[in-house]
C-alpha positions, 0 to 999 in steps of 0.5 A: 500500499503506498503512502500519498503525501497529499492525503497524509499531510492534507492541506497543512503543506499549502498553509505553510507555504502560504503562511511564509508568502504572507510573512514575506508580504507583511515584512515588505509592508513594514520596510517600506512604512516610510516610503512615499506612495507605497501601497501596503499589500496582504494575502487573502489566506482563506481565498489563496488556501481554497485555490491552492487545495482546489476547493475554491470556485472553478469559475473564471473568465476565458478569452474566446476571441483574439480581441478580447482582453486577457485577464491577469488576476493578480498581475499588479501585485504577482499573486491572484490573492494579494490585495492591496490593503485599505488604510484606516487613516491614510497619509499625507504622502500616500503610503498606506502602511499602518505599522501597528496594524502590520505588526499585529497582522505579521504577529498573528501569521507568525502564530499561525505559521508556528501552528502549521509547522507544528501540524506538519511536524506531527503529521511526519511523526505519525508517518514515521511511527507508521513506517516503522510499524510501532 
């Protein structure tokens, strides 16, 4: 009987990767807190996880004629689930990064990242135990 890592790990692997991507985005936001006209970005985690695991909506727009415009979702931000954050108090220089919110989101993401890591670690320990026959 073969072990399928997809079925053994579930969506924890995809969640782990997405949490890492979100951490990069939040860190980039914090690094650009003083950059004029910088727009804060964040990852829509639920939508991204649904897309990664195939549970999301399969509906999309398709071009059926040469004259149709391409629908490049996420072309501005680089990922289809990355969105610009709407600030509570916009700054005068056009920067939309709010430092306290970014720190709070980064810490929440770090906790979720650690939880994903713990789940993955326990899955691998379970697989290791199963392989040893204990």
